[in-house]
C-alpha positions in Angstrom: 151.5 58.3 126.5 150.7 62.0 126.2 147.1 62.6 127.1 145.5 66.0 126.2 143.1 65.5 129.1 140.3 63.9 127.1 139.4 62.5 123.7 140.6 64.1 120.5 138.2 64.8 117.6 139.7 65.0 114.1 137.8 66.1 111.0 138.6 65.1 107.5 140.4 61.9 108.5 139.6 59.8 105.4 143.1 60.2 104.1 146.2 62.4 103.9 146.9 64.6 106.9 143.8 63.7 108.9 144.4 59.9 108.6 148.1 60.2 109.4 147.4 62.4 112.4 144.7 60.1 113.8 146.9 57.0 113.5 149.8 58.8 115.2 147.7 60.0 118.1 146.1 56.6 118.6 149.5 55.0 118.6 150.5 57.3 121.4 147.5 56.0 123.5 145.1 58.9 123.0 141.4 58.3 122.6 140.9 59.5 119.0 137.6 60.1 117.2 138.5 60.0 113.5 135.7 61.5 111.4 134.8 61.9 107.7 131.8 62.3 105.4 132.2 58.6 104.3 132.7 56.3 107.4 133.7 53.4 105.1 136.9 55.3 104.3 137.9 55.1 108.0 138.2 51.3 108.4 142.0 51.3 108.5 141.9 53.8 111.3 139.5 51.5 113.2 142.1 48.8 112.9 144.7 51.3 114.2 142.6 51.9 117.4 140.6 54.9 116.5 136.9 55.4 117.1 135.2 56.4 113.9 132.1 58.5 113.2 130.5 60.2 110.2 130.9 63.9 110.3 130.2 66.4 107.5 131.4 69.9 108.5 128.8 71.4 106.1 125.9 69.7 107.9 124.8 71.3 111.2 123.0 68.2 112.5 126.0 66.0 111.7 128.3 68.2 113.8 125.9 68.4 116.7 125.4 64.6 116.7 129.1 63.9 116.9 129.8 66.4 119.7 126.8 65.1 121.6 127.9 61.5 121.3 131.5 62.2 122.3 130.7 64.4 125.2 128.0 62.0 126.5 130.5 59.2 126.7 133.5 61.1 128.0 131.9 64.1 129.7 133.8 66.5 127.5 136.4 66.9 124.8 140.1 67.3 125.3 141.1 68.5 121.8 139.7 69.4 118.4 141.8 69.1 115.2 140.0 71.0 112.4 141.5 69.4 109.4 138.7 69.0 106.9 139.3 71.2 103.8 140.3 71.2 100.1 141.5 73.7 97.5 139.2 75.2 94.9 141.1 76.9 92.1 140.1 79.3 89.3 140.5 83.0 88.3 138.6 85.4 90.5 136.6 86.6 87.5 135.5 83.2 86.6 135.2 81.1 89.7 131.5 80.0 90.0 129.7 81.5 93.0 128.6 78.1 94.1 132.2 76.9 94.1 133.3 79.9 96.1 130.5 79.3 98.6 131.3 75.6 98.9 135.0 76.4 99.5 134.1 78.6 102.5 131.4 76.2 103.8 134.0 73.5 104.2 137.2 75.4 105.0 135.8 78.2 107.1 132.2 78.0 108.2 132.4 74.3 109.1 135.6 74.9 111.1 134.1 77.8 113.0 130.8 76.1 113.7 132.3 72.9 115.0 134.6 75.0 117.2 131.6 76.8 118.6 129.9 73.5 119.5 132.9 72.1 121.4 133.9 75.3 123.3 131.2 75.3 126.0 132.4 71.8 127.1 136.1 73.0 127.1 135.3 76.2 129.0 133.4 74.2 131.6 136.3 71.8 132.1 138.8 74.8 132.2 141.1 73.2 129.6 141.2 72.2 126.0 143.3 72.4 122.8 142.2 73.5 119.3 144.5 72.9 116.4 143.4 74.4 113.1 145.1 73.1 110.0 145.7 76.1 107.8 148.4 76.3 105.2 151.4 78.4 104.0 148.6 79.6 101.7 147.2 81.5 104.7 150.3 83.6 104.7 151.0 84.1 100.9 149.0 83.8 97.7 149.6 82.1 94.3 147.6 83.0 91.2 144.3 81.3 90.5 144.0 80.3 94.1 142.0 83.3 95.3 139.1 81.3 96.8 141.4 78.8 98.5 143.8 81.4 99.9 141.0 83.6 101.1 139.5 80.7 103.0 142.9 80.0 104.7 143.5 83.7 105.5 140.0 83.6 107.1 141.1 80.6 109.2 144.2 82.5 110.3 142.1 85.5 111.4 139.5 83.4 113.2 142.2 81.5 115.0 144.0 84.6 116.2 140.8 86.2 117.5 139.8 82.9 119.1 143.1 82.5 120.9 142.8 85.8 122.6 139.2 85.0 123.6 139.6 81.6 125.1 143.1 81.7 126.7 141.6 82.9 130.0 139.6 79.7 130.1 142.6 77.4 129.8 142.1 76.7 126.1 145.0 76.9 123.7 144.6 77.6 119.9 147.4 76.6 117.5 147.6 77.0 113.7 149.5 74.4 111.7 150.6 75.7 108.3 151.8 73.0 106.0 153.6 73.6 102.8 153.4 71.2 99.8 152.1 67.9 101.2 151.5 64.9 99.0 147.8 64.1 99.5 144.8 64.4 97.3 145.0 68.2 97.5 146.8 68.7 94.2 144.5 66.5 92.2 141.4 68.3 93.6 142.9 71.7 93.0 143.6 70.7 89.4 140.1 69.3 88.9 138.5 72.5 90.2 140.8 74.6 88.1 139.9 72.7 84.9 136.2 73.0 85.7 136.4 76.8 86.3 138.6 77.6 83.2 137.1 76.9 79.8 139.4 76.4 76.7 138.4 79.8 75.5 139.1 81.6 78.7 141.5 84.5 78.6 143.0 82.9 81.7 143.6 79.5 80.0 147.4 80.1 79.4 147.9 81.0 83.0 145.8 78.0 84.1 148.0 75.7 82.0 151.1 77.2 83.6 149.7 76.8 87.1 148.7 73.2 86.3 152.2 72.3 85.0 153.9 73.9 88.0 151.5 72.1 90.4 152.3 68.7 88.8 156.1 69.4 89.0 156.2 70.7 92.6 153.9 68.1 94.1 156.1 65.4 92.5 159.4 67.0 93.6 161.5 67.0 96.7 159.8 70.2 97.8 156.7 68.2 98.7 156.5 66.0 101.8 154.2 63.2 103.0 151.6 63.9 105.6 153.7 62.4 108.5 155.6 65.7 109.3 152.2 67.4 109.7 150.9 64.6 112.0 154.0 64.9 114.2 153.5 68.7 114.4 149.8 68.3 115.5 151.0 65.8 118.1 153.4 68.4 119.4 150.8 71.1 119.5 148.5 68.8 121.5 151.1 67.6 124.0 153.5 70.6 124.5 153.4 72.3 127.8 153.2 75.6 126.0 152.0 75.0 122.5 153.1 77.6 119.8 150.6 79.8 118.1 151.9 78.8 114.7 153.7 75.8 113.4 155.1 76.0 109.8 155.7 72.5 108.3 158.4 71.8 105.7 161.6 73.8 105.1 160.2 74.9 101.7 157.1 76.5 103.4 159.3 78.3 105.9 161.5 79.6 103.1 158.6 80.8 101.0 156.8 82.6 103.9 160.1 84.3 104.8 160.7 85.3 101.2 157.2 86.8 100.9 157.8 88.8 104.0 161.1 90.1 102.8 160.2 90.9 99.2 157.0 93.0 99.7 154.2 93.0 97.2 155.9 94.3 94.1 158.9 92.1 94.2 156.7 89.1 95.2 154.5 89.7 92.1 157.6 89.9 89.9 158.7 86.6 91.4 155.4 85.0 90.6 155.4 86.3 87.1 158.7 84.5 86.5 157.3 81.3 88.1 154.1 81.2 86.1 155.1 82.5 82.7 152.6 82.5 79.9 152.9 83.5 76.3 151.2 86.8 77.2 153.5 87.6 80.1 156.6 86.5 78.3 155.9 88.9 75.4 155.8 91.9 77.7 
């Protein structure tokens, strides 16, 4: 067993990366609190040995209650895995303000607020680990994903600042940056894109192209299941010296490296080839 010196709290554990991570950590003998907005979605994790609680990262009282319960029982928290999140897609011109706010409430503000609530307990203990699930989308940008990518860039920035601030207190901060992972992410992204892009929208041809490519790539060998991400989170929680960043999947590593090498103009040209529309083809 590899114990991160206290219970592990995981958000967004109803399925996908969160559920796979919770099950893996529990199998290793860790005390795992798997949380989600709908506790009934966590029954399989209960059978796997996890404790389960309702937690909505957009609800202040919900977050306070969970932190209070876990620390009251265990005297502190060993690790926090900020996994809750989703992708809201649509053209920057057209994305509804409420959709943009909701994206940041879940992916950024909830993550930061829950981290703020657990940090005093970790500082008092002189140890702790925080793992923030970001994305390769926090290092590069695809069209119509402005809201989602902006939220993940924000997670990267907060994490880098936090790491400098809390290292003197014995707390480590790691970013996990998955590539294409077969979860409900693609379906949610497609739904939000359809809702934000009307049939008459000037961005409809691009949206159709993005939807087609999403469908192809999430069903291809470039996409992986959530297990590699779960293994990576386990490594970040148990390594003697955890890395600052873990990129998950070879395709994600290749894309991040390509973006860095190409620069903005060449990267934009690459994206135009990937997301061809009748308008861009005619140019």
